[in-house]
Phi, psi and omega in degrees: 000140177289149180301316181296323179294318178298316180296316180297320178296320178294317178300318179297318179296331179271005180060039176252155182295130177266079182252141184300322181295317179294315178300316179298318180294316179297319179288328175296320176298315178300312182297318180296315181297315181292330176291313178295329184297340179293335180241344180231129183286097181250329181204148174272348182264110184241351178284123190304317180293319178294326177300318180299311183286314188278340179246299187292304182290325176300318178292316185287341185295345182258012189300330184289347183268002183259079181277331183282177185262334183242123184234129176256123176260107186269134184063045190295335177064251179269011180098027181244125010268002193301315185292311176303320179293322178295327179292325181268350181231070183293347180275356180246154180254131183246130173253119182257114188246130175205147181269354182270117184297323179296321181287321178292328176295320176298314182297324177297319178295319178297319178301316180293309186292330180268355180065040185275093179284345183260023182232135172239136179255131180232124175265105184190160167278148184296332180297336182261358180271137186222014177278156182258145185220171178274328178220143166243122181247146180216134180259322182207040189279309188190185174291161178299324179297311180294321180300312182290319182293328180274333194244343178302326182294343184270355187275140166292169177303133182070010177287165183226147166270139181233106181255119178273122188224159169268192186291351183279001187298335188305324182291346182263349190292326184296338182282350181274110181235155179057038177207161177263135185231133173232139181248126180243127171285132183244130179261120178256118183304136176063016178242114182270070180204147181283131177230141181225150173244119179264116183258123187236133175230150175292143179288000000 
């Protein structure tokens, strides 16, 4: 199967617009990331079809949970999930935060090449970040305990933390205290693996 066909099928399954411009931008991001990955360690997944399912569609599968306007992607790394989400949600502003200078330089280049006016790149540790947002999302940042203790303070009223997790999340749940927690099963097209979104709010 062609990479573009797989991506288009995935977008359709996620009820997202299958537009040539969006497909081109997502694939341009993939090509740029894999090119940079040859000299900078950004991802262990380099096979193009697997990249679509495990990175692009995995990131986009949580799009329905972003009701607010300002979203902070903590430990964004190569821009996942923030850059794919910013491409499909141009009306929202995404702050991509990472403390690794090589990774933030890649994200800055991706922002320029993709023309992402709704993205800000911040090189910092989350402990030093103090702006307020509607959602803080994390794909592989830390444990739920560390995520909540570092990031609940950054939420606007009624804001949510969104932790993208695999099936191992259960062992981390007991550490969440003084907050409301909801667990959502997330279906990623063409990915035969369990995915969950842990939604956390201050009590």
